C-alpha positions, 0 to 999 in steps of 0.5 A: 566884071569887065562889063561892070567897069568898062567906061564905054559899056562896050563889052557884053559877056555871054554866059557859058554854063559849062565853063565852070566844069572844066575849071573844077575838073582841072583843079586839085584839092578844094575846088570851090568856096561858097555854094553847096553841091547837095542843093541841086535837088528840090528844096524842102521849102519848094515842096510846100505850098499855101493850101488853105485859102479863105473864101466864102465862109472865112473871107480873104483880105484885100492886100492893097487896102487892108492894114497888116501888122508885120511885126515879130518879137525880139526879146523874152515874151513872158506868159500872162501868168508870169507878168509882174502885174498887181492890181491897185484899185481899178488899175494894173501896175508893174511890180518890176521891169519885165524883160525888154522886147523889141517889136521889129520887122520879120526880116533881119540882115544877118551878121557880116562884119566890118572885115568880112565886108568892105567898109563901103559895103557895110555902109550901104547896108547901114544906109539901107536900114536907116532909110527903110526905118526912117522913110518907109517905117519898116523896122528892119534891123541889121547885125554887126557881125563879130569884130565891133563897130566904128566909133561914129556908129557906136555914138550915133543915133543909127545904133538903135537899128543895129544888133551887136554881135559877140562871138567866140573871138570877142573882137571889138568888145573892149571898145563897145563896153567903153563906149556904153556911157557915151551911147546916144541910143541903145542897140536893138539887141545883143546876139551871142554867136555860138555857131553858123550854118556855113561852117557849123562847129567851126570857128571863124577866120579873118585872113591877114590880107583883110585886116586893114588899119581900120580893122586893127583899130576897131578890134584892137589887134595887130595886122595878123590873121584873126582866129575865132575859136570854135566855142566860147572859151569858158562856156561848156554848158547852156546853163553857164552861157545863161548865167555868165554871158546873158547876165553880164551883158544884160547888166552892162546895158542896164537890163534894157537890151534883149540878148539872144543866141545864134546856133547852127541848126543841128540834131541837138537844136531842140535840146539847146532850145529846151534848156533856154526855155527853162531859163529861170532868169527869163533872160534869153530873148531869142534863138537864131537857127542857121541852116545849111543852105546859106553861106557866101563864098568864104567857107570851106567846101568840105564844111559846106558839103558835109556838115549842117542841118536843113533849117526847115525840120530844125525850126519845126522840131523846136517849135513843136517841142515848145508847144508840147510844153505850152511855152511857144512864143516865149523865146522867139525863133528866127530862121536863116540859111538859104532864104530866097536862094531860088528868088522867092524870099517872101514865100520862103519866109512865109512858109517858115513862119507858118512852121513856127519861126517868128522871122527870118534873117538873110546874109548871102542875099544882101551881097548878091543884091549889092552886085556879087558876081557869083550866083547859086549856079557858080561862085567867084569863090574868092571872098576869103582872099580879099580880092573881091572884084565887085568891091564887096568882100575886100579891104583893097581901096582900088577894088572897094571903089568899084562898089557904088554905095547909093546903088547898092543901098537902093537895091536892098531897099527895093528888095525889102519893099518887094518882100513886104508887098509879097508877104501881104499878098501871101497873108491876104488869101490865108485871112491873116492880118498878122504873122501866122506863126505856127499856122501849119494848117495853112500849108500842104506838102506835095511830098508825103514824107515831108508831110509826115515829118513836119506834121502837115497835110499831104496833097497830091 
């Protein structure tokens, strides 16, 4: 950090890979936040490779000149026989409005609230999203996280690039509901967060030190530590969630905005997904699964190291359950948790899409792009304290000024442009012009046990 803020660029640190070990051994109690000790072994995604290559009989594509359709649905996709269509003479006409669907880029910026991030960091992400949409025509979307949004964003045209999240604390939603009549644009979607991969089954916590005056205004609370319960109060079954929250939120926006659910990946993910697939109202517009390999530096070490479920098998199990019922693709699957943690975000996304996901979402990677001093080998670990030295996870104005908004936004834009290029480089040899959702035949595993579990080919 000294190097970053030195006005004369006179300091050059040299990494000591073993320094962190002494710190951890000397401390008592929880020694770290962020990162997982179980990740030193090979990841499942690293044991998968693209093994089906189009060659003579099925030509590959030219990634530089071919036109690709990199779009993923967010919203309930009706089966052909369920579409509200009727023949009138030689024309097809809608008999009623179908559920809203947004066709967006298969990379979402995950939920990190104004409160968890500094206002400058949040502004950098929003600036990058607007630039990608309006200059590069890449329809990336970002999630607000729990806690609402500033009024200037609620009333602005950039709202269409934002997914509004409502979590168990319901913070900030009084202001959002009151703002609906004045909104120039509808939000991209509404996301109901049941759980997250960093601390599955646990609620959120925003310490008092990070509840600045602007956070108090947005959330309508005094300066105090803000707890989000581990579950939505009053929702004790999936059926109740569908009837109460989905229906009420759809009605609030005139049934014109998709509503999705985000859960932590677990052994019960298939049961939840099956219940959503049977939703008679056709309301649920997406199932976001967050695996155990994500997390920034704000979650407790005990949660990080001992709770959660790998995202790969969870997504695969959900997709195969939908295929068994002939319902695949009707409720889009979105995967998160460790995407790009080894520097191969596009490859990770491509493999998850082949296993059944419609797209992926990233969070931790965004703060690393903006200049987080932590990495996968060791974390600074003070995201929760409000003393972030990079100005990303703090509400201290002196620290926030260390973050260059334009440079942070540019780093995110460059990352997405590279991601887009690499996705096309992976689609080309497979011979796909669009996303290969569920095309597990494109993958082979280098590990026989992984191949058996995921139902894909084994190669040695």
